[in-house]
N, C-alpha and C positions, 0 to 999 in steps of 0.2 A: 387419824383417819377412821371412817365406817370401813365397815367390810364389803367389800363388791359383791354385786350380783355373779353368781358364778354360772357360766353357760357350757355345755357339752357338749362338743362338736360330734355327733352321731354319726356322719356317714363318714368315707375315707379313713377308716381305721382297720383296714384289709390286710396290715400287718401283724395282727394281734391274733394269735394262734391258740383255738384254733379259729379262723377268720369269722367272725361273726356274718349272720346272714340277716336278711331283711325281718325275720321275726323276733331274731335275739337281738335285735335293735330297740324295738318295742321294751325286751325285758332289759336292755341296758336301760332305755328311760326310765321305767320303773324304779331298776335302784337308784340311778341320780337322783329323781325324787326323795327319794326316801333317804338318804346322805343328806339335804338339804340345798341340792342344786337350784338354782333360780330357774333355768330353762334349758330345752335341747334345740339343737341347732341342726338343718341337714340343707346341702345345698343339690345340686343338679346339673347334669347335663342329661339331654333329649339322648343324642348319639355323638359318638366321637370319631373322628375321619383319619385317616394317617397322618395329618399335620398336629395331630393334639401333642405329640413329644418334640415338637420342631425346636423346642429351645433347647432340649436335651433333660433326661430323666434325673431326678434327685441323686445326689452320692449317697444319701440315705434315703431306703423307701419308705423312712417313718415321717418324711418330713411332709409340709403341705402340700397338697396338690394346686399348682397356682398355673396361670396360663403358659400354655405351651410345654409344661411338664408331666404331661400325663401320658402313661400307658392308654393307646386307646380302648384294650380291653377293662378298663377299669372300672368294676361295678357300680352305677349309680342307679338306687332305686328312686322311682316317683315320689317326689316330695309330699304332695297333696294326700295320696292314699296314706303314704307312712305316717304323718303325722293326723291324721283321721283316726287310725289305730293305736297311736302313742295318746291322744285325746280320751278314747274310750277305757283307758287303763289307769289314769293320773288323774288327779285333782286340784293340783295346784301350779304344776310345772309350766312354764310359757312354751309355747312351739312356733319356733323360729323357721321360716321357710327363707334362709339364707341363700342368695344366689339364685333368686326365681329368675328365670330368662325369659320374664314375660314376651317380647316382640315373636318368638317363636308359636305362640298362640292368640287365638284372638281373645279380644279383650272382656267380652261379653261371656262368654264360656269362662275365663278364668276370674271375673267378680263373684260368677256364680258359686264356684267351687270353692274360692276362698269365704264368700257369705257362708256356705255350709260347714266348713272344718270352723270357723269362728262360732257357729250355733253350737256343731256338738262340742268344742272347747270350754263353750260358755266364757268367749271373749276373751281365752287366751294366745289366741293366734298374732304372730308378727309377722310381716312381711316385708321381704329384702328384695326389690324388683331391680333386676339390673341387663345389662345388655351381654354381657359377657365377652366374650373375644375369639371365639372359634369360627373361623368362616368355613369350616367344613360342614359344620352341624347347621348352619343357617342356609347352605345350598342344598343340604340333603334333603331339607325341610319347606323350600322355596321360599324364603322370605330373604327380601335383598340386603344383604349383608350392610353394604354404606351406608344405609337410611334408617338402621335399628334405633337410635337416638331418638330421631323423630318420630319414628312407629312409638315408643316406650312413653314420649309424653303426651300424644295423644290418648295412650293406652291409660295413662294416669288419671287424665280427667274424665275417661269413659267411667272409671271405677270410680270416682267423687262422684259422678252424676246418678250414676246406678245405683249407688248406695244410699243417695240422699234422698230419693222419692221415685214415685213413680206417677204417669210416664214419664219416659224421658225418651231424650232425641240428640242424635249430634252428626253434627255435619263438620267433616275434616279433611284432611287430603287424604289420609290412608282409609278411614272409616266414615261410611255414611249408614244412617239408618233413621226411621220415620220412629214415631211413639210405641214403645217397649217397657214393658212389667219384668222388673227383674225381681223375684219374689223366692223365697223369703230374704230378706234384709239380712245383714250381719249381726250378731250377738250386738256388739258397740254400735252406738250410734255414728254413723258416717263411716264405718268400716274400723278393720285392725289399722293396729298402728304401723307406719310404714317406715323401714330402716331404709339410707341411702349411704354409698360407699364405691370407692374406686381406689386406684391407685394413685391418684390425685385428685387435689381440689378443684376441678375445672369450673367453668361458668356454669357449664350445662347441671352438673351435679348440685352446686349452689341452687340455681333455682327451685331444682325439684325438692331439695329439700325444705329452702326456706316455704314453698307454697304446700307441700303435702308430710312434710315429714314430722317424724316423732323420734329419730334416733338417727346417730351420723356412725356410721361402723366402716371405716375405712382400710383398704387392704395395706397392711405395711402401717409404717409411724409418721403420721401428717405432721412437717413442720412448725413451728412457732408461728410464721408467717401465715403459713395456709389455716392453721386453726384461728389466727386473728382475722383473716379474710373472711373466713365462715362466719364467725361472731360478729364483726361487721355488720354482714348483708343481713343475719338474723336481727340485729337489734333495727337498722334501717326499716326493717317489714313491722316493725313492733311486736318482734317476738324476742322473749328473753332466753337466751345461751344455754341458762342454768337448766330451761325446759326441756332441752334438747338432751336424750339420754346418749351418752357417750358411750359406744363399746371398743376396748382394746382385747388384747389377747396376751397371751404366751407365747412363744417361741423357743422351742429346745436349740439347746446346742449340743452338737452329737460329738461326743469324743473318736467315733469311729465308724465307718458303714453301715456296720454290724452291730454296734451298740444302739440302746437307749438313750433319750437325754436326762438329766439329771435336773428331779423335781424343785428342789430347794432354789436350784439356781434359777430355775425359770420364773416361780413364784414371789422371786426378790426382785423383779422389775415392778411387780404390781404398784407398791408404794410411788415408785416414780410417774408411773400412769394417772396411778390418782391423784398427784398433784398437779396434772394438767387436767384435771375432770373426767377422766374415764373411768365410771363407776361401776360400769360392767365389762367383764374379762371373759373371754372364750378360750377354752381348754380342750386340745384332742388327746384324749390317753393314748392313743396309738404311740405318740411321741415318747411318752416315759416308760409304757406296758406292753408285752409283750405276750402275756398269759390273759387270755379273756378271763379264765377261772379268780384272777386278783381283783376283779374290774369292783367288785363289792369293796373289797379294801380299800381300792386307792381312792376311790370318792370317798370315804370317810377321811382318809388320809388328807386329800385335797382340802376339804372344809375345814377340817381342824387346824392345820396350819393357815388357812387364811384367816380364820377366825383371829388366829395368835398373831397375824400380820394387824389386827385394829385393835 
């Protein structure tokens, strides 16, 4: 197997002591690039409400932030300003705006901001638009939660049109506007690559990925049946499934609520994922590391071990 592209999950590392602040996340991205990582990923919430931990918080606080398991006080920096700062300090690192909750924003505003970050990074931006799960967040921002999927579908059409050429107009159920010029356009013709994912391979996700997608980044492990269904839909649309970046990840197994996970055990899952076409792997440092001061050595260790897998 060829060594996978490795992605550092930059946000939600609050258990690393001392906990990284926002400026330090930029320093961590620089360190990851120097060690040979392909990308950093940042996720987001604009606000969290009391229901953010309705499903119960993780037994080990180093575990991933998932729907319904989050302390409402969890710090989530705004992703696009953070990635713009990373762009200014790096040269090769891809910048993944993972879990960008697009329906919470107007699509023209988002299209402009994404185009700007893509230009700042000379085409290194990747975007994973999502509808997310937190009703309190939608209610606080005045966006109808039950319609978030339909809103995102129109937003994706607007991004496509606004990035393609000017003037551009749109007539939909949620957005309507006459001729507008959105300039400057993104660095990449047509806009940054879009990844799509979710906890299941549902019809709407398949349609989005087939029409707009460059990558598939599921939440959890999709079944063989789900992968086959997705690949069949791509082939039906005359798209090669091999042209879609499949993004997997490591998940630490914790020996107890106070202990980090074993890195070797987590990395051992990579060949299994590679056999299922997942050639890009995300890893969250705080699952395996408590001390921020050890991050540089940890990055070098990860990349060395991953190279040995190849």
